[in-house]
C-alpha positions as CSV (number, residue, x, y, z in Angstrom):
1,M,172.4,5.0,189.4
2,M,173.9,4.7,192.9
3,T,176.1,1.9,191.7
4,L,177.4,4.1,188.9
5,L,178.1,7.0,191.3
6,F,179.9,4.6,193.7
7,I,182.2,3.4,190.8
8,R,182.9,7.0,189.8
9,A,183.8,8.0,193.4
10,F,185.9,4.9,193.9
11,F,187.8,5.6,190.7
12,L,188.5,9.2,191.7
13,I,189.9,8.0,195.0
14,I,192.1,5.4,193.3
15,S,193.3,8.0,190.8
16,A,194.3,10.3,193.7
17,V,196.2,7.5,195.3
18,V,198.0,6.6,192.1
19,G,198.8,10.3,191.5
20,Y,200.2,10.6,195.0
21,Q,202.5,7.6,194.4
22,I,203.7,8.9,191.1
23,G,204.2,12.4,192.5
24,A,206.1,11.0,195.5
25,I,208.5,9.3,193.1
26,N,209.2,12.6,191.5
27,G,209.4,14.5,194.8
28,D,206.1,16.4,194.5
29,A,203.2,14.3,196.0
30,F,200.7,17.1,196.1
31,T,201.0,17.8,192.4
32,G,200.6,14.1,191.7
33,V,197.4,14.0,193.6
34,I,196.0,17.0,191.7
35,V,197.0,15.5,188.4
36,G,195.5,12.1,189.3
37,V,192.2,13.6,190.4
38,C,192.0,15.8,187.3
39,G,192.8,12.9,185.0
40,G,190.1,10.7,186.7
41,A,187.5,13.5,186.5
42,L,188.3,14.1,182.9
43,L,187.8,10.4,182.1
44,I,184.5,10.4,184.0
45,V,183.3,13.5,181.9
46,V,184.2,11.7,178.7
47,E,182.3,8.5,179.9
48,A,179.3,10.6,180.9
49,N,179.0,12.1,177.5
50,L,179.1,8.8,175.7
51,K,175.9,7.6,174.1
52,Q,173.6,6.7,177.0
53,V,172.3,3.2,177.4
54,S,170.4,1.6,180.2
55,V,172.2,0.4,183.4
56,R,171.3,-3.1,184.6
57,G,172.9,-6.1,186.2
58,L,175.8,-6.9,188.5
59,S,176.7,-9.8,186.2
60,S,177.2,-7.3,183.4
61,M,179.6,-5.2,185.5
62,V,181.7,-8.2,186.5
63,F,181.9,-9.3,182.8
64,G,183.0,-5.8,181.8
65,L,185.5,-5.6,184.6
66,L,187.1,-8.9,183.6
67,L,187.2,-7.8,180.0
68,G,188.8,-4.5,181.0
69,I,191.5,-6.3,183.1
70,F,192.3,-8.6,180.2
71,M,192.6,-5.7,177.7
72,A,194.8,-3.8,180.2
73,N,197.2,-6.8,180.6
74,L,197.4,-7.2,176.8
75,V,198.3,-3.6,176.2
76,S,200.7,-3.6,179.2
77,D,202.5,-6.6,177.8
78,I,203.0,-4.8,174.5
79,I,204.2,-1.6,176.2
80,S,206.7,-3.6,178.4
81,L,208.6,-4.4,175.2
82,L,209.4,-0.7,174.7
83,P,212.5,0.9,176.4
84,L,210.6,3.1,178.9
85,G,212.6,2.4,182.0
86,D,211.9,0.3,185.1
87,V,210.0,3.1,186.9
88,L,207.6,4.1,184.2
89,K,206.6,0.5,183.2
90,P,204.8,-0.5,186.4
91,V,203.2,3.0,186.6
92,L,201.8,2.6,183.1
93,R,200.6,-0.9,184.0
94,V,198.6,0.4,187.0
95,V,197.2,3.3,185.0
96,L,196.1,1.1,182.1
97,T,194.5,-1.4,184.5
98,L,192.5,1.3,186.2
99,V,191.4,2.9,182.9
100,F,190.3,-0.3,181.1
101,S,188.7,-1.7,184.2
102,Y,186.7,1.4,184.8
103,L,185.6,1.7,181.2
104,G,184.8,-2.0,181.0
105,A,182.6,-2.0,184.1
106,V,180.7,1.2,183.3
107,M,180.0,0.3,179.6
108,A,178.9,-3.2,180.7
109,L,176.5,-1.8,183.2
110,R,175.1,0.6,180.6
111,G,175.1,-1.8,177.7
112,K,172.9,-4.4,179.3
113,D,171.3,-5.4,176.0
114,E,174.6,-6.7,174.8
115,F,175.9,-8.2,178.1
116,N,173.0,-9.1,180.4
117,L,170.9,-10.7,177.7
118,I,173.8,-12.7,176.1
119,I,175.3,-14.2,179.3
120,P,172.4,-16.3,180.6
121,Y,171.1,-17.6,177.2
122,V,173.9,-17.7,174.7
123,R,177.2,-18.1,176.5
124,F,176.1,-20.3,179.3
125,K,172.8,-21.8,178.0
126,R,172.0,-25.4,179.0
127,Q,173.4,-28.1,176.7
128,D,170.4,-30.4,177.3
129,L,168.0,-28.0,175.4
130,R,168.5,-29.6,172.0
131,E,166.2,-27.2,170.2
132,G,167.3,-24.0,172.0
133,V,165.0,-21.2,173.1
134,I,161.5,-20.4,171.8
135,I,160.1,-16.9,172.6
136,L,156.3,-16.7,173.0
137,D,154.6,-13.5,171.8
138,T,151.2,-12.2,173.1
139,S,149.1,-13.7,170.3
140,A,150.6,-17.2,170.9
141,I,149.8,-17.1,174.6
142,I,146.2,-15.8,174.1
143,D,145.6,-18.4,171.4
144,G,146.1,-21.2,173.9
145,R,147.1,-24.0,171.5
146,V,150.9,-23.6,172.1
147,G,150.7,-25.5,175.3
148,D,149.0,-28.5,173.8
149,I,151.4,-28.5,170.8
150,F,154.5,-28.6,173.0
151,K,153.0,-31.4,175.1
152,T,152.9,-33.6,172.0
153,G,156.7,-33.4,171.7
154,F,156.7,-32.3,168.0
155,L,158.5,-29.1,169.1
156,A,161.0,-29.0,171.9
157,G,162.9,-26.3,173.7
158,R,162.6,-23.8,176.6
159,L,159.7,-21.5,176.3
160,V,160.6,-17.9,177.2
161,V,158.1,-15.1,177.9
162,P,159.7,-11.7,177.9
163,R,158.7,-9.2,180.6
164,F,157.4,-6.7,178.0
165,V,155.0,-9.4,176.7
166,L,153.6,-9.8,180.2
167,H,153.2,-6.0,180.4
168,E,151.2,-6.1,177.2
169,L,149.0,-8.9,178.5
170,Q,148.5,-6.8,181.7
171,R,147.5,-3.8,179.6
172,L,145.0,-5.9,177.7
173,A,143.6,-7.3,181.0
174,D,143.1,-3.8,182.3
175,S,141.6,-2.4,179.1
176,E,138.2,-0.7,179.1
177,D,137.3,-2.6,176.0
178,D,135.5,-5.8,176.9
179,L,137.0,-7.9,174.1
180,K,140.6,-6.8,174.9
181,R,140.0,-7.3,178.6
182,Q,138.8,-10.9,178.0
183,R,141.7,-11.7,175.7
184,G,144.2,-10.3,178.2
185,R,142.7,-12.3,181.1
186,R,142.5,-15.4,179.0
187,G,146.2,-15.0,178.2
188,M,147.2,-14.6,181.8
189,E,145.2,-17.7,182.8
190,I,146.7,-19.8,180.0
191,L,150.2,-18.7,180.9
192,K,149.6,-19.5,184.6
193,G,148.4,-23.0,183.6
194,M,151.5,-23.5,181.4
195,Q,153.8,-22.6,184.2
196,K,152.2,-25.2,186.4
197,D,152.5,-27.8,183.8
198,T,155.7,-29.9,184.3
199,A,155.7,-30.9,180.6
200,A,156.5,-27.3,179.5
201,D,159.6,-25.5,180.5
202,V,158.3,-22.0,180.7
203,R,160.6,-19.1,182.0
204,I,160.0,-15.4,182.4
205,H,162.8,-13.3,180.9
206,E,163.1,-10.2,183.2
207,D,165.2,-7.9,181.1
208,D,163.6,-5.3,178.9
209,F,164.7,-2.9,176.2
210,S,164.7,0.8,176.9
211,G,163.0,3.2,174.4
212,P,159.5,3.5,172.9
213,E,159.9,0.5,170.6
214,S,156.9,-1.7,169.8
215,V,156.5,-5.1,171.3
216,D,157.1,-6.7,167.8
217,T,160.4,-4.8,167.4
218,K,161.5,-5.9,170.9
219,L,160.7,-9.5,170.1
220,V,162.8,-9.5,166.9
221,K,165.7,-7.8,168.7
222,L,165.6,-10.2,171.6
223,S,165.4,-13.2,169.4
224,K,168.5,-12.1,167.5
225,I,170.4,-11.6,170.8
226,M,169.3,-14.9,172.2
227,D,169.6,-16.8,168.9
228,A,166.0,-17.9,169.5
229,R,162.8,-18.6,167.5
230,I,159.6,-16.8,167.9
231,C,156.3,-18.6,168.3
232,T,153.3,-16.5,167.2
233,T,149.9,-16.5,165.4
234,D,150.5,-13.0,164.0
235,F,151.0,-13.1,160.3
236,N,152.5,-9.6,160.0
237,L,155.1,-10.4,162.8
238,S,156.0,-13.6,161.0
239,R,156.6,-11.8,157.8
240,I,158.6,-8.9,159.3
241,A,160.7,-11.2,161.4
242,S,161.4,-13.5,158.5
243,F,162.7,-10.6,156.4
244,Q,165.3,-10.0,159.2
245,G,166.4,-13.6,159.3
246,V,164.5,-14.7,162.5
247,E,163.1,-18.2,162.5
248,M,159.4,-18.2,163.1
249,L,157.0,-20.8,164.4
250,N,153.5,-19.8,163.3
251,I,150.8,-21.9,164.9
252,N,148.4,-21.2,162.1
253,D,150.9,-22.5,159.6
254,L,151.2,-25.7,161.6
255,V,147.4,-26.1,161.8
256,N,147.0,-25.6,158.1
257,A,149.8,-28.0,157.4
258,V,148.2,-30.9,159.3
259,K,144.7,-30.4,157.9
260,P,143.5,-33.5,155.9
261,V,144.3,-33.4,152.2
262,V,141.4,-33.5,149.8
263,F,141.6,-34.6,146.2
264,T,139.6,-33.5,143.1
265,G,136.5,-35.7,142.8
266,E,136.5,-36.7,146.5
267,E,133.1,-36.8,148.1
268,L,132.3,-34.6,151.1
269,E,129.3,-34.6,153.5
270,I,128.9,-31.0,154.7
271,R,126.3,-28.8,156.2
272,L,125.6,-25.5,154.4
273,V,125.4,-22.7,156.9
274,K,125.4,-19.4,154.9
275,E,125.2,-17.9,151.4
276,G,128.3,-17.4,149.3
277,K,129.4,-14.2,147.5
278,E,128.5,-15.5,144.0
279,A,125.0,-16.3,142.8
280,G,123.9,-19.8,143.8
281,Q,126.9,-20.4,146.2
282,A,126.6,-21.7,149.7
283,I,129.3,-22.1,152.4
284,G,130.0,-24.9,154.9
285,Y,132.9,-25.9,157.1
286,L,134.7,-29.1,157.7
287,E,135.4,-30.3,161.3
288,D,138.9,-28.7,161.2
289,G,137.4,-25.3,160.2
290,T,138.3,-25.5,156.5
291,M,135.8,-23.4,154.4
292,V,134.0,-25.3,151.6
293,V,132.3,-23.3,148.9
294,V,129.5,-25.2,147.1
295,S,128.8,-23.6,143.8
296,D,125.2,-24.6,143.4
297,G,124.3,-25.2,147.1
298,R,122.2,-22.1,147.9
299,K,119.0,-24.0,147.3
300,A,120.0,-26.5,150.0
301,L,121.0,-23.9,152.6
302,G,120.6,-25.1,156.2
303,S,120.8,-28.8,155.3
304,T,123.5,-31.4,155.1
305,V,124.4,-32.4,151.5
306,K,126.9,-34.5,149.6
307,A,129.3,-32.7,147.3
308,Y,132.4,-33.6,145.3
309,V,135.5,-31.5,145.3
310,T,136.4,-29.6,142.1
311,S,139.5,-27.7,143.3
312,A,141.3,-26.5,146.4
313,L,143.1,-23.2,147.1
314,Q,145.7,-22.4,149.7
315,T,145.5,-18.8,151.0
316,Q,147.2,-16.9,153.8
317,A,144.1,-17.4,155.9
318,G,144.0,-21.1,155.3
319,R,142.8,-23.7,152.8
320,M,139.6,-23.1,150.8
321,I,137.8,-26.0,149.0
322,F,135.4,-25.6,146.0
323,A,132.8,-28.2,145.4
324,K,129.6,-29.1,143.6
325,M,126.6,-30.9,144.8
326,E,125.8,-34.3,143.6
327,R,123.1,-34.4,141.0
């Protein structure tokens, strides 16, 4: 806020100086000062009533200032082609430079979502990151498998953790609910371990979005600005983000894809641990967690049996295998 006030005050002073110079040319310097100050104040009032966005970043201001100067030079070159006289042309050039520079600097400061986020990751991103940027959400960090997956080299890129994701982890760690508190603390410990691991390039993205938007909405918005992918275990986030054209890396989808393939008639050795929903059914699990429903296995509940596969079903929760016991 102080930076914005400084820019406004500096602009008023420069406007007064320009007004004085113009007034001196016409023999009335005092009137020129009044007109210059009033014109600068009017422009500040117009700027202050524009749609408000958050103010952040010296780099944004510099970018906006350079853009304003470029636009002022472009418009001045066009105006110089008009028959306006040798006195008016340099005056217009100075005025246009002031106006465009001021608007560019102020709007860049306020529009940090468009400037401050783009500059470090899109315009000047490292060329050696062949796979770009991957944003981690809260569920992927708490899950803990993402670090091991990136160590294998199957997925490459810079891992970015937004500041608002860290805030969500902190809220979970401070929760009164025991389960949420354990999940939050586990996520913080996992993230700390990943930062120490030299095999994973993990960075914290400091910028946040203003407004009461949910974390999922912010993730989708940030991924679009940074042209990044989102790594998650949240099915709903994957679906919503995919609808909006964001590339998703769902860890659960990867795990399901690398599970061993079973064929109809293949024999399995499995321990039956609980009853199924239908009469006579029993349920067991393979080493990778795949559920196996044995149609006539309730009588052998609690023991390890041999069964042969009759069919397999792929669901959103994972793969489910149906089998029958050997007779």
